[in-house]
Each structure stands twice: as structure tokens, then as C-alpha cells.
ZAROGU-666402 format. One record per atom (N, C-alpha, C, CB): residue in one letter; atom name; x negated, y, z. Coordinates in Angstrom, 3 decimals, decimal comma. Each point is the difference from the previous one (the first is absolute). Glycine has a CB too. Example, Ala and Ser with C-alpha at 12.3 -4.5 7.8 and 13.67 -1.06 7.14 Angstrom:
2
{resn:A | name:N | px:-13,190 | py:-5,690 | pz:7,800}
{resn:A | name:CA | px:0,890 | py:1,190 | pz:0,000}
{resn:A | name:C | px:-0,900 | py:1,200 | pz:0,000}
{resn:A | name:CB | px:1,892 | py:-1,173 | pz:1,246}
{resn:S | name:N | px:-1,542 | py:2,223 | pz:-1,966}
{resn:S | name:CA | px:-0,820 | py:1,190 | pz:0,060}
{resn:S | name:C | px:0,770 | py:1,090 | pz:0,730}
{resn:S | name:CB | px:-1,184 | py:-0,628 | pz:-2,145}
//
This chain:
98
{resn:M | name:N | px:-26,404 | py:39,778 | pz:-67,918}
{resn:M | name:CA | px:-0,545 | py:0,387 | pz:-1,274}
{resn:M | name:C | px:1,148 | py:0,067 | pz:-1,008}
{resn:M | name:CB | px:-2,257 | py:-1,057 | pz:0,548}
{resn:P | name:N | px:2,275 | py:2,104 | pz:-1,417}
{resn:P | name:CA | px:1,089 | py:0,126 | pz:-0,970}
{resn:P | name:C | px:-0,002 | py:-1,149 | pz:-1,011}
{resn:P | name:CB | px:-0,102 | py:2,484 | pz:0,279}
{resn:A | name:N | px:1,275 | py:-2,766 | pz:-0,808}
{resn:A | name:CA | px:0,141 | py:-1,032 | pz:-1,033}
{resn:A | name:C | px:-0,623 | py:0,477 | pz:-1,304}
{resn:A | name:CB | px:2,111 | py:-0,840 | pz:1,087}
{resn:P | name:N | px:-2,470 | py:-0,092 | pz:-1,970}
{resn:P | name:CA | px:-0,557 | py:0,379 | pz:-1,300}
{resn:P | name:C | px:1,000 | py:0,792 | pz:-0,832}
{resn:P | name:CB | px:-1,442 | py:-2,033 | pz:0,066}
{resn:S | name:N | px:0,909 | py:2,804 | pz:-1,024}
{resn:S | name:CA | px:0,824 | py:0,716 | pz:-0,963}
{resn:S | name:C | px:0,095 | py:-0,824 | pz:-1,271}
{resn:S | name:CB | px:-0,670 | py:2,234 | pz:0,976}
{resn:Y | name:N | px:1,746 | py:-2,050 | pz:-1,681}
{resn:Y | name:CA | px:0,204 | py:-0,670 | pz:-1,283}
{resn:Y | name:C | px:0,156 | py:1,056 | pz:-1,083}
{resn:Y | name:CB | px:1,087 | py:-1,996 | pz:1,125}
{resn:E | name:N | px:-1,255 | py:1,578 | pz:-2,367}
{resn:E | name:CA | px:0,124 | py:0,907 | pz:-1,128}
{resn:E | name:C | px:1,307 | py:0,773 | pz:0,106}
{resn:E | name:CB | px:-1,379 | py:-1,542 | pz:-1,439}
{resn:G | name:N | px:1,284 | py:2,856 | pz:1,317}
{resn:G | name:CA | px:1,176 | py:0,846 | pz:0,047}
{resn:G | name:C | px:0,484 | py:0,353 | pz:1,387}
{resn:G | name:CB | px:0,597 | py:-1,002 | pz:-2,107}
{resn:S | name:N | px:-1,288 | py:0,557 | pz:3,171}
{resn:S | name:CA | px:0,485 | py:0,267 | pz:1,351}
{resn:S | name:C | px:-0,620 | py:1,246 | pz:0,631}
{resn:S | name:CB | px:0,346 | py:-2,433 | pz:0,244}
{resn:V | name:N | px:-1,302 | py:3,062 | pz:-0,914}
{resn:V | name:CA | px:-0,632 | py:1,208 | pz:0,521}
{resn:V | name:C | px:0,442 | py:1,173 | pz:-0,861}
{resn:V | name:CB | px:-2,003 | py:-1,304 | pz:0,879}
{resn:V | name:N | px:2,570 | py:2,324 | pz:-0,252}
{resn:V | name:CA | px:0,436 | py:1,192 | pz:-0,715}
{resn:V | name:C | px:-1,069 | py:1,067 | pz:0,181}
{resn:V | name:CB | px:2,466 | py:-0,567 | pz:0,328}
{resn:L | name:N | px:-2,939 | py:1,102 | pz:-1,449}
{resn:L | name:CA | px:-1,014 | py:1,048 | pz:0,038}
{resn:L | name:C | px:0,672 | py:1,353 | pz:-0,142}
{resn:L | name:CB | px:-1,727 | py:-1,559 | pz:-0,968}
{resn:D | name:N | px:1,597 | py:2,383 | pz:1,998}
{resn:D | name:CA | px:0,596 | py:1,331 | pz:0,018}
{resn:D | name:C | px:-1,021 | py:0,975 | pz:-0,567}
{resn:D | name:CB | px:1,461 | py:-0,560 | pz:2,014}
{resn:I | name:N | px:-1,490 | py:0,677 | pz:-3,345}
{resn:I | name:CA | px:-0,970 | py:0,879 | pz:-0,645}
{resn:I | name:C | px:0,725 | py:0,954 | pz:-0,932}
{resn:I | name:CB | px:-1,787 | py:-1,769 | pz:0,159}
{resn:G | name:N | px:1,161 | py:2,901 | pz:-0,430}
{resn:G | name:CA | px:0,595 | py:0,992 | pz:-0,888}
{resn:G | name:C | px:-0,820 | py:1,261 | pz:0,050}
{resn:G | name:CB | px:2,283 | py:-0,971 | pz:0,329}
{resn:A | name:N | px:-1,646 | py:2,075 | pz:-0,601}
{resn:A | name:CA | px:-0,697 | py:1,281 | pz:-0,026}
{resn:A | name:C | px:-0,655 | py:0,284 | pz:1,350}
{resn:A | name:CB | px:1,625 | py:0,849 | pz:-1,722}
{resn:G | name:N | px:-2,933 | py:-0,783 | pz:1,723}
{resn:G | name:CA | px:-0,750 | py:0,329 | pz:1,208}
{resn:G | name:C | px:-0,354 | py:-1,168 | pz:0,888}
{resn:G | name:CB | px:1,112 | py:2,125 | pz:-0,104}
{resn:T | name:N | px:-0,637 | py:-3,333 | pz:-0,236}
{resn:T | name:CA | px:-0,325 | py:-1,165 | pz:0,818}
{resn:T | name:C | px:-0,405 | py:-1,182 | pz:-0,871}
{resn:T | name:CB | px:1,595 | py:0,800 | pz:1,755}
{resn:G | name:N | px:-2,314 | py:-1,705 | pz:-1,140}
{resn:G | name:CA | px:-0,409 | py:-1,241 | pz:-0,649}
{resn:G | name:C | px:0,023 | py:-1,119 | pz:1,024}
{resn:G | name:CB | px:-1,433 | py:1,254 | pz:-1,663}
{resn:A | name:N | px:0,981 | py:-2,415 | pz:1,236}
{resn:A | name:CA | px:-0,092 | py:-1,160 | pz:0,887}
{resn:A | name:C | px:-1,427 | py:-0,522 | pz:-0,044}
{resn:A | name:CB | px:2,446 | py:-0,594 | pz:-0,366}
{resn:L | name:N | px:-2,838 | py:-0,113 | pz:1,417}
{resn:L | name:CA | px:-1,327 | py:-0,586 | pz:0,077}
{resn:L | name:C | px:0,133 | py:-1,482 | pz:0,307}
{resn:L | name:CB | px:-0,997 | py:2,193 | pz:0,762}
{resn:V | name:N | px:0,394 | py:-3,018 | pz:-1,608}
{resn:V | name:CA | px:-0,062 | py:-1,439 | pz:0,221}
{resn:V | name:C | px:-1,450 | py:-0,328 | pz:0,351}
{resn:V | name:CB | px:1,946 | py:-0,485 | pz:-1,619}
{resn:I | name:N | px:-2,149 | py:-0,102 | pz:2,787}
{resn:I | name:CA | px:-1,337 | py:-0,381 | pz:0,453}
{resn:I | name:C | px:-0,094 | py:-1,517 | pz:-0,086}
{resn:I | name:CB | px:-0,196 | py:2,029 | pz:1,550}
{resn:H | name:N | px:-0,579 | py:-2,513 | pz:-2,514}
{resn:H | name:CA | px:-0,163 | py:-1,438 | pz:-0,225}
{resn:H | name:C | px:-0,972 | py:-0,569 | pz:1,037}
{resn:H | name:CB | px:0,462 | py:0,286 | pz:-2,484}
{resn:A | name:N | px:-0,135 | py:-1,441 | pz:3,022}
{resn:A | name:CA | px:-0,820 | py:-0,632 | pz:1,038}
{resn:A | name:C | px:-0,076 | py:-1,502 | pz:-0,250}
{resn:A | name:CB | px:0,652 | py:1,789 | pz:1,663}
{resn:R | name:N | px:-1,392 | py:-2,471 | pz:-0,810}
{resn:R | name:CA | px:-0,126 | py:-1,459 | pz:-0,093}
{resn:R | name:C | px:1,026 | py:-0,665 | pz:0,927}
{resn:R | name:CB | px:-2,475 | py:0,208 | pz:-0,559}
{resn:A | name:N | px:2,762 | py:-1,476 | pz:0,282}
{resn:A | name:CA | px:0,996 | py:-0,741 | pz:0,783}
{resn:A | name:C | px:-0,337 | py:-0,008 | pz:1,483}
{resn:A | name:CB | px:0,450 | py:-1,424 | pz:-1,989}
{resn:E | name:N | px:-1,724 | py:1,337 | pz:2,333}
{resn:E | name:CA | px:-0,379 | py:-0,054 | pz:1,418}
{resn:E | name:C | px:0,225 | py:1,334 | pz:0,713}
{resn:E | name:CB | px:-1,687 | py:-1,742 | pz:-0,581}
{resn:Q | name:N | px:2,035 | py:2,789 | pz:-0,165}
{resn:Q | name:CA | px:0,281 | py:1,304 | pz:0,605}
{resn:Q | name:C | px:1,502 | py:0,216 | pz:0,206}
{resn:Q | name:CB | px:-2,075 | py:0,904 | pz:-1,080}
{resn:D | name:N | px:2,861 | py:-1,970 | pz:0,889}
{resn:D | name:CA | px:1,441 | py:0,068 | pz:0,222}
{resn:D | name:C | px:0,279 | py:0,554 | pz:1,397}
{resn:D | name:CB | px:0,372 | py:-1,952 | pz:-1,571}
{resn:G | name:N | px:0,473 | py:2,971 | pz:1,654}
{resn:G | name:CA | px:0,346 | py:0,619 | pz:1,280}
{resn:G | name:C | px:-0,875 | py:1,175 | pz:0,387}
{resn:G | name:CB | px:0,808 | py:-2,189 | pz:0,682}
{resn:L | name:N | px:-1,935 | py:2,393 | pz:-1,351}
{resn:L | name:CA | px:-0,894 | py:1,116 | pz:0,305}
{resn:L | name:C | px:0,720 | py:1,321 | pz:-0,233}
{resn:L | name:CB | px:-2,003 | py:-1,396 | pz:-0,624}
{resn:E | name:N | px:1,978 | py:2,284 | pz:1,595}
{resn:E | name:CA | px:0,572 | py:1,342 | pz:-0,130}
{resn:E | name:C | px:-1,059 | py:0,909 | pz:-0,613}
{resn:E | name:CB | px:1,546 | py:-0,354 | pz:2,000}
{resn:I | name:N | px:-1,224 | py:0,938 | pz:-3,145}
{resn:I | name:CA | px:-0,930 | py:0,906 | pz:-0,681}
{resn:I | name:C | px:0,566 | py:1,410 | pz:0,079}
{resn:I | name:CB | px:-0,799 | py:-1,840 | pz:-1,570}
{resn:H | name:N | px:-0,040 | py:2,770 | pz:2,012}
{resn:H | name:CA | px:0,392 | py:1,394 | pz:0,172}
{resn:H | name:C | px:-0,613 | py:0,861 | pz:-1,105}
{resn:H | name:CB | px:0,183 | py:-0,343 | pz:2,496}
{resn:V | name:N | px:0,565 | py:1,376 | pz:-2,902}
{resn:V | name:CA | px:-0,509 | py:0,996 | pz:-0,935}
{resn:V | name:C | px:0,361 | py:1,378 | pz:0,523}
{resn:V | name:CB | px:0,211 | py:-1,599 | pz:-1,954}
{resn:S | name:N | px:-0,997 | py:2,591 | pz:1,548}
{resn:S | name:CA | px:0,298 | py:1,385 | pz:0,363}
{resn:S | name:C | px:-0,475 | py:0,910 | pz:-1,123}
{resn:S | name:CB | px:-0,197 | py:-0,522 | pz:2,479}
{resn:P | name:N | px:0,834 | py:1,690 | pz:-2,626}
{resn:P | name:CA | px:-0,555 | py:0,973 | pz:-0,937}
{resn:P | name:C | px:-1,437 | py:0,317 | pz:0,407}
{resn:P | name:CB | px:2,302 | py:0,981 | pz:-0,446}
{resn:V | name:N | px:-3,178 | py:-0,813 | pz:-0,528}
{resn:V | name:CA | px:-1,419 | py:0,235 | pz:0,284}
{resn:V | name:C | px:-0,193 | py:1,172 | pz:0,964}
{resn:V | name:CB | px:-0,571 | py:-0,908 | pz:-2,268}
{resn:N | name:N | px:1,348 | py:1,964 | pz:2,094}
{resn:N | name:CA | px:-0,177 | py:1,190 | pz:0,838}
{resn:N | name:C | px:0,796 | py:-0,045 | pz:1,305}
{resn:N | name:CB | px:-0,400 | py:1,268 | pz:-2,083}
{resn:R | name:N | px:1,088 | py:-2,399 | pz:2,358}
{resn:R | name:CA | px:0,778 | py:-0,145 | pz:1,238}
{resn:R | name:C | px:-0,191 | py:-1,404 | pz:0,559}
{resn:R | name:CB | px:1,702 | py:1,689 | pz:-0,812}
{resn:P | name:N | px:-2,896 | py:-2,022 | pz:1,302}
{resn:P | name:CA | px:-0,300 | py:-1,370 | pz:0,410}
{resn:P | name:C | px:0,846 | py:-0,533 | pz:1,154}
{resn:P | name:CB | px:-2,269 | py:0,447 | pz:-0,777}
{resn:L | name:N | px:2,882 | py:0,405 | pz:1,551}
{resn:L | name:CA | px:0,832 | py:-0,462 | pz:1,115}
{resn:L | name:C | px:1,453 | py:-0,208 | pz:-0,414}
{resn:L | name:CB | px:-1,519 | py:1,203 | pz:1,560}
{resn:H | name:N | px:1,866 | py:-0,808 | pz:-2,771}
{resn:H | name:CA | px:1,373 | py:-0,138 | pz:-0,513}
{resn:H | name:C | px:0,082 | py:-1,300 | pz:-0,812}
{resn:H | name:CB | px:0,330 | py:2,549 | pz:-0,075}
{resn:R | name:N | px:-0,290 | py:-3,681 | pz:0,798}
{resn:R | name:CA | px:-0,078 | py:-1,314 | pz:-0,632}
{resn:R | name:C | px:1,367 | py:-0,651 | pz:-0,132}
{resn:R | name:CB | px:-2,289 | py:-0,253 | pz:0,920}
{resn:T | name:N | px:2,396 | py:-0,558 | pz:-1,959}
{resn:T | name:CA | px:1,138 | py:-0,889 | pz:-0,167}
{resn:T | name:C | px:-0,566 | py:-1,378 | pz:-0,287}
{resn:T | name:CB | px:1,533 | py:1,864 | pz:-0,860}
{resn:H | name:N | px:-0,724 | py:-2,895 | pz:1,009}
{resn:H | name:CA | px:-0,563 | py:-1,347 | pz:-0,141}
{resn:H | name:C | px:1,021 | py:-0,978 | pz:-0,532}
{resn:H | name:CB | px:-1,555 | py:0,484 | pz:1,862}
{resn:A | name:N | px:1,055 | py:-1,619 | pz:-2,289}
{resn:A | name:CA | px:0,834 | py:-1,128 | pz:-0,421}
{resn:A | name:C | px:-0,801 | py:-1,272 | pz:0,231}
{resn:A | name:CB | px:1,244 | py:1,402 | pz:-1,739}
{resn:A | name:N | px:-0,532 | py:-2,494 | pz:1,884}
{resn:A | name:CA | px:-0,638 | py:-1,306 | pz:0,216}
{resn:A | name:C | px:-0,213 | py:-0,712 | pz:-1,327}
{resn:A | name:CB | px:1,065 | py:-0,164 | pz:2,269}
{resn:V | name:N | px:-2,153 | py:-0,575 | pz:-2,343}
{resn:V | name:CA | px:-0,233 | py:-0,891 | pz:-1,133}
{resn:V | name:C | px:0,984 | py:-1,155 | pz:0,129}
{resn:V | name:CB | px:-2,476 | py:0,641 | pz:-0,174}
{resn:R | name:N | px:3,165 | py:-0,937 | pz:-0,941}
{resn:R | name:CA | px:0,990 | py:-1,078 | pz:-0,019}
{resn:R | name:C | px:-0,148 | py:-0,789 | pz:-1,284}
{resn:R | name:CB | px:1,588 | py:1,346 | pz:1,419}
{resn:P | name:N | px:-1,172 | py:-2,590 | pz:-1,406}
{resn:P | name:CA | px:0,023 | py:-0,761 | pz:-1,250}
{resn:P | name:C | px:1,063 | py:0,576 | pz:-0,935}
{resn:P | name:CB | px:-0,791 | py:-2,082 | pz:1,210}
{resn:R | name:N | px:0,450 | py:2,174 | pz:-2,475}
{resn:R | name:CA | px:0,923 | py:0,489 | pz:-1,029}
{resn:R | name:C | px:0,149 | py:-1,114 | pz:-1,028}
{resn:R | name:CB | px:-0,666 | py:2,458 | pz:0,356}
{resn:H | name:N | px:1,820 | py:-3,104 | pz:-0,358}
{resn:H | name:CA | px:0,245 | py:-1,119 | pz:-0,910}
{resn:H | name:C | px:0,475 | py:0,543 | pz:-1,347}
{resn:H | name:CB | px:0,574 | py:-1,532 | pz:1,946}
{resn:L | name:N | px:-1,354 | py:1,275 | pz:-2,975}
{resn:L | name:CA | px:0,275 | py:0,480 | pz:-1,349}
{resn:L | name:C | px:0,093 | py:-1,192 | pz:-0,945}
{resn:L | name:CB | px:-1,187 | py:2,188 | pz:0,473}
{resn:P | name:N | px:1,723 | py:-1,997 | pz:-1,665}
{resn:P | name:CA | px:0,150 | py:-1,127 | pz:-0,928}
{resn:P | name:C | px:-1,298 | py:-0,745 | pz:-0,307}
{resn:P | name:CB | px:1,885 | py:1,237 | pz:-0,972}
{resn:D | name:N | px:-3,012 | py:-0,524 | pz:0,951}
{resn:D | name:CA | px:-1,276 | py:-0,645 | pz:-0,343}
{resn:D | name:C | px:-0,835 | py:-0,374 | pz:1,216}
{resn:D | name:CB | px:0,029 | py:1,281 | pz:-2,104}
{resn:G | name:N | px:0,548 | py:-1,243 | pz:3,302}
{resn:G | name:CA | px:-0,722 | py:-0,407 | pz:1,198}
{resn:G | name:C | px:0,245 | py:0,943 | pz:1,155}
{resn:G | name:CB | px:-1,720 | py:-1,029 | pz:-1,437}
{resn:T | name:N | px:1,015 | py:0,804 | pz:2,513}
{resn:T | name:CA | px:0,130 | py:0,816 | pz:1,201}
{resn:T | name:C | px:-1,238 | py:0,863 | pz:0,162}
{resn:T | name:CB | px:1,456 | py:-1,745 | pz:1,086}
{resn:S | name:N | px:-1,232 | py:3,019 | pz:-0,826}
{resn:S | name:CA | px:-1,101 | py:0,898 | pz:0,336}
{resn:S | name:C | px:0,296 | py:0,576 | pz:1,377}
{resn:S | name:CB | px:-0,474 | py:0,565 | pz:-2,454}
{resn:H | name:N | px:-0,511 | py:0,052 | pz:3,057}
{resn:H | name:CA | px:0,159 | py:0,624 | pz:1,307}
{resn:H | name:C | px:-0,297 | py:1,489 | pz:-0,143}
{resn:H | name:CB | px:-0,639 | py:-2,153 | pz:1,208}
{resn:A | name:N | px:1,533 | py:2,970 | pz:-0,667}
{resn:A | name:CA | px:-0,174 | py:1,444 | pz:-0,135}
{resn:A | name:C | px:0,808 | py:0,733 | pz:1,052}
{resn:A | name:CB | px:-0,400 | py:-0,266 | pz:-2,453}
{resn:A | name:N | px:-0,044 | py:1,479 | pz:2,730}
{resn:A | name:CA | px:0,762 | py:0,959 | pz:0,788}
{resn:A | name:C | px:0,544 | py:1,031 | pz:-0,987}
{resn:A | name:CB | px:-1,431 | py:-0,356 | pz:2,123}
{resn:V | name:N | px:2,687 | py:0,745 | pz:-1,952}
{resn:V | name:CA | px:0,620 | py:0,992 | pz:-0,876}
{resn:V | name:C | px:0,412 | py:1,179 | pz:0,856}
{resn:V | name:CB | px:0,814 | py:-1,773 | pz:-1,628}
{resn:I | name:N | px:-1,309 | py:2,951 | pz:1,272}
{resn:I | name:CA | px:0,323 | py:1,212 | pz:0,756}
{resn:I | name:C | px:0,700 | py:0,963 | pz:-0,956}
{resn:I | name:CB | px:-1,994 | py:-0,306 | pz:1,589}
{resn:T | name:N | px:3,233 | py:0,653 | pz:-1,260}
{resn:T | name:CA | px:0,793 | py:0,887 | pz:-0,848}
{resn:T | name:C | px:1,067 | py:0,693 | pz:0,841}
{resn:T | name:CB | px:-0,416 | py:-1,480 | pz:-2,009}
{resn:P | name:N | px:0,782 | py:2,699 | pz:1,735}
{resn:P | name:CA | px:-0,643 | py:0,904 | pz:-0,936}
{resn:P | name:C | px:-1,181 | py:0,690 | pz:0,661}
{resn:P | name:CB | px:2,179 | py:0,342 | pz:-1,186}
{resn:L | name:N | px:-3,114 | py:0,093 | pz:0,369}
{resn:L | name:CA | px:-1,120 | py:0,810 | pz:0,466}
{resn:L | name:C | px:-0,076 | py:1,255 | pz:-0,865}
{resn:L | name:CB | px:-1,268 | py:-2,057 | pz:0,814}
{resn:P | name:N | px:1,108 | py:3,226 | pz:-0,205}
{resn:P | name:CA | px:-0,218 | py:1,193 | pz:-0,807}
{resn:P | name:C | px:-1,270 | py:-0,178 | pz:-0,842}
{resn:P | name:CB | px:1,163 | py:1,443 | pz:1,744}
{resn:T | name:N | px:-1,170 | py:-0,891 | pz:-2,927}
{resn:T | name:CA | px:-1,168 | py:-0,135 | pz:-0,864}
{resn:T | name:C | px:-1,231 | py:0,623 | pz:0,652}
{resn:T | name:CB | px:1,494 | py:0,027 | pz:-2,017}
{resn:G | name:N | px:-2,658 | py:-0,578 | pz:1,695}
{resn:G | name:CA | px:-1,255 | py:0,524 | pz:0,522}
{resn:G | name:C | px:-0,995 | py:-1,099 | pz:0,286}
{resn:G | name:CB | px:1,241 | py:1,898 | pz:0,964}
{resn:M | name:N | px:-2,360 | py:-1,503 | pz:-0,388}
{resn:M | name:CA | px:-1,086 | py:-0,924 | pz:0,347}
{resn:M | name:C | px:0,200 | py:-0,491 | pz:1,431}
{resn:M | name:CB | px:-1,597 | py:1,178 | pz:-1,588}
{resn:Y | name:N | px:1,439 | py:-2,510 | pz:1,772}
{resn:Y | name:CA | px:0,207 | py:-0,635 | pz:1,295}
{resn:Y | name:C | px:-1,225 | py:-0,779 | pz:0,442}
{resn:Y | name:CB | px:2,429 | py:-0,138 | pz:-0,492}
{resn:T | name:N | px:-2,648 | py:0,131 | pz:1,810}
{resn:T | name:CA | px:-0,987 | py:-0,873 | pz:0,618}
{resn:T | name:C | px:0,714 | py:-1,276 | pz:0,412}
{resn:T | name:CB | px:-1,412 | py:1,964 | pz:0,814}
{resn:V | name:N | px:0,813 | py:-3,113 | pz:-1,148}
{resn:V | name:CA | px:0,491 | py:-1,297 | pz:0,450}
{resn:V | name:C | px:-0,860 | py:-0,371 | pz:1,193}
{resn:V | name:CB | px:0,799 | py:-0,732 | pz:-2,340}
{resn:W | name:N | px:-0,158 | py:0,402 | pz:3,468}
{resn:W | name:CA | px:-0,713 | py:-0,220 | pz:1,256}
{resn:W | name:C | px:-0,121 | py:-1,475 | pz:0,354}
{resn:W | name:CB | px:0,815 | py:2,207 | pz:0,766}
{resn:D | name:N | px:-1,979 | py:-2,558 | pz:-0,230}
{resn:D | name:CA | px:-0,251 | py:-1,307 | pz:0,609}
{resn:D | name:C | px:-0,278 | py:0,288 | pz:1,466}
{resn:D | name:CB | px:-0,933 | py:-1,070 | pz:-2,167}
{resn:G | name:N | px:2,004 | py:1,098 | pz:2,966}
{resn:G | name:CA | px:-0,145 | py:0,441 | pz:1,395}
{resn:G | name:C | px:-0,319 | py:1,479 | pz:0,019}
{resn:G | name:CB | px:-0,789 | py:-2,286 | pz:0,719}
{resn:D | name:N | px:-0,331 | py:2,635 | pz:-0,073}
{resn:D | name:CA | px:-0,409 | py:1,403 | pz:0,076}
{resn:D | name:C | px:-0,980 | py:0,395 | pz:-1,094}
{resn:D | name:CB | px:0,365 | py:-0,116 | pz:2,435}
{resn:A | name:N | px:-0,742 | py:-0,817 | pz:-3,299}
{resn:A | name:CA | px:-0,968 | py:0,278 | pz:-1,072}
{resn:A | name:C | px:0,716 | py:0,114 | pz:-1,337}
{resn:A | name:CB | px:-1,798 | py:-1,219 | pz:1,272}
{resn:A | name:N | px:1,344 | py:2,168 | pz:-2,077}
{resn:A | name:CA | px:0,546 | py:0,134 | pz:-1,349}
{resn:A | name:C | px:-0,420 | py:-1,214 | pz:-0,823}
{resn:A | name:CB | px:-0,060 | py:2,539 | pz:0,149}
{resn:H | name:N | px:1,023 | py:-3,176 | pz:-0,792}
{resn:H | name:CA | px:-0,263 | py:-1,159 | pz:-0,861}
{resn:H | name:C | px:-0,233 | py:0,458 | pz:-1,436}
{resn:H | name:CB | px:1,410 | py:-1,467 | pz:1,496}
{resn:G | name:N | px:-0,727 | py:2,535 | pz:-1,912}
{resn:G | name:CA | px:-0,145 | py:0,516 | pz:-1,358}
{resn:G | name:C | px:0,989 | py:1,107 | pz:-0,268}
{resn:G | name:CB | px:-0,811 | py:-2,216 | pz:-0,749}
{resn:L | name:N | px:0,809 | py:2,688 | pz:-0,501}
{resn:L | name:CA | px:0,881 | py:1,080 | pz:-0,429}
{resn:L | name:C | px:0,839 | py:-0,467 | pz:-1,181}
{resn:L | name:CB | px:-1,654 | py:1,730 | pz:0,808}
{resn:V | name:N | px:2,852 | py:-1,169 | pz:-0,925}
{resn:V | name:CA | px:0,882 | py:-0,319 | pz:-1,117}
{resn:V | name:C | px:0,840 | py:1,239 | pz:-0,306}
{resn:V | name:CB | px:0,070 | py:-2,479 | pz:0,631}
{resn:T | name:N | px:0,243 | py:2,671 | pz:-1,900}
{resn:T | name:CA | px:0,855 | py:1,104 | pz:-0,419}
{resn:T | name:C | px:1,401 | py:-0,522 | pz:-0,282}
{resn:T | name:CB | px:-1,981 | py:1,230 | pz:-0,965}
{resn:V | name:N | px:2,967 | py:-0,612 | pz:1,592}
{resn:V | name:CA | px:1,404 | py:-0,316 | pz:-0,266}
{resn:V | name:C | px:0,480 | py:1,007 | pz:-1,040}
{resn:V | name:CB | px:0,407 | py:-0,955 | pz:2,363}
{resn:T | name:N | px:0,110 | py:0,415 | pz:-3,468}
{resn:T | name:CA | px:0,369 | py:0,806 | pz:-1,152}
{resn:T | name:C | px:1,514 | py:0,205 | pz:-0,058}
{resn:T | name:CB | px:-2,013 | py:-0,861 | pz:-1,233}
{resn:D | name:N | px:2,406 | py:2,013 | pz:0,789}
{resn:D | name:CA | px:1,400 | py:0,400 | pz:-0,107}
{resn:D | name:C | px:0,827 | py:-1,002 | pz:-0,800}
{resn:D | name:CB | px:-0,728 | py:2,373 | pz:0,161}
{resn:G | name:N | px:1,752 | py:-2,963 | pz:0,474}
{resn:G | name:CA | px:0,938 | py:-0,882 | pz:-0,673}
{resn:G | name:C | px:-0,562 | py:-1,340 | pz:-0,425}
{resn:G | name:CB | px:1,092 | py:2,016 | pz:-0,747}
{resn:Q | name:N | px:-2,245 | py:-2,417 | pz:1,295}
{resn:Q | name:CA | px:-0,631 | py:-1,246 | pz:-0,410}
{resn:Q | name:C | px:-0,390 | py:-0,861 | pz:1,196}
{resn:Q | name:CB | px:-0,831 | py:1,152 | pz:-2,042}
{resn:V | name:N | px:0,466 | py:-2,391 | pz:1,739}
{resn:V | name:CA | px:-0,506 | py:-0,922 | pz:1,013}
{resn:V | name:C | px:-1,520 | py:-0,014 | pz:-0,106}
{resn:V | name:CB | px:2,119 | py:-1,430 | pz:-0,074}
{resn:S | name:N | px:-2,787 | py:1,815 | pz:1,147}
{resn:S | name:CA | px:-1,460 | py:-0,053 | pz:0,063}
{resn:S | name:C | px:-0,402 | py:-1,294 | pz:0,673}
{resn:S | name:CB | px:-0,183 | py:2,521 | pz:0,088}
{resn:E | name:N | px:-0,998 | py:-3,022 | pz:-0,409}
{resn:E | name:CA | px:-0,441 | py:-1,278 | pz:0,555}
{resn:E | name:C | px:-1,369 | py:0,149 | pz:0,638}
{resn:E | name:CB | px:1,335 | py:-1,233 | pz:-1,725}
{resn:Y | name:N | px:-1,542 | py:0,441 | pz:2,788}
{resn:Y | name:CA | px:-1,265 | py:-0,025 | pz:0,722}
{resn:Y | name:C | px:-0,283 | py:-1,462 | pz:0,356}
{resn:Y | name:CB | px:0,327 | py:2,381 | pz:0,935}
{resn:R | name:N | px:-1,565 | py:-2,772 | pz:-1,041}
{resn:R | name:CA | px:-0,365 | py:-1,380 | pz:0,332}
{resn:R | name:C | px:-0,755 | py:-0,023 | pz:1,332}
{resn:R | name:CB | px:-0,111 | py:-0,612 | pz:-2,465}
{resn:W | name:N | px:0,699 | py:-0,100 | pz:3,445}
{resn:W | name:CA | px:-0,616 | py:-0,179 | pz:1,324}
{resn:W | name:C | px:-0,896 | py:-1,233 | pz:-0,111}
{resn:W | name:CB | px:1,993 | py:1,067 | pz:1,272}
{resn:A | name:N | px:-3,274 | py:-0,856 | pz:-1,318}
{resn:A | name:CA | px:-0,913 | py:-1,146 | pz:-0,172}
{resn:A | name:C | px:-1,015 | py:-0,056 | pz:1,125}
{resn:A | name:CB | px:0,288 | py:0,137 | pz:-2,479}
//
């Protein structure tokens, strides 16, 4: 399992035409691989693991996926769609895995 991240240790590759996606999760989901795909290309998936993120005000758990081309994405729970999220140009989009 990957080591935790600390403040400033994650580089977000965002800019013209791309954004980043942060998927917030619970501590018990540490290590969970979360997949996303463009809505119109469900087989074109990318993924990241939920990891602890140590920040000045406490620890949160999240998966960070970057860079992603802008657009609407399906967040997958195995073979079932968990939800939808829009990745915005040059910004960090957020999704809550609950």
C-alpha cells in the first residue's frame, strides 16, 4: 500500500483543457482503487487509490486523479456506475465517495 501524502507532496497537472479530480473517501476505504471514465467512453478508464492525506488541520482520505481532460466523467464502483462528476478546465473538481 502506498505511503500517505503530506501537504505539498501532490502535484496537480492542470491547465488549458485539463483539470484534476479529488475523490473524498472514508478512512476505512484506504487503498480502495477508484476508476473514472469519460461518460461517452466507459471502457477508457483511469484510476487512483484512496490514500491518507496529512494536512495541517488533520488527515483526510482521498484519491487524486490528474491530469484529466475536461468533461463529464463516470465514477465507477466495480462494474456499476457510482455517480457523475464534471472536470473543469484548469480547476480541481471534487467528488464524495459515500
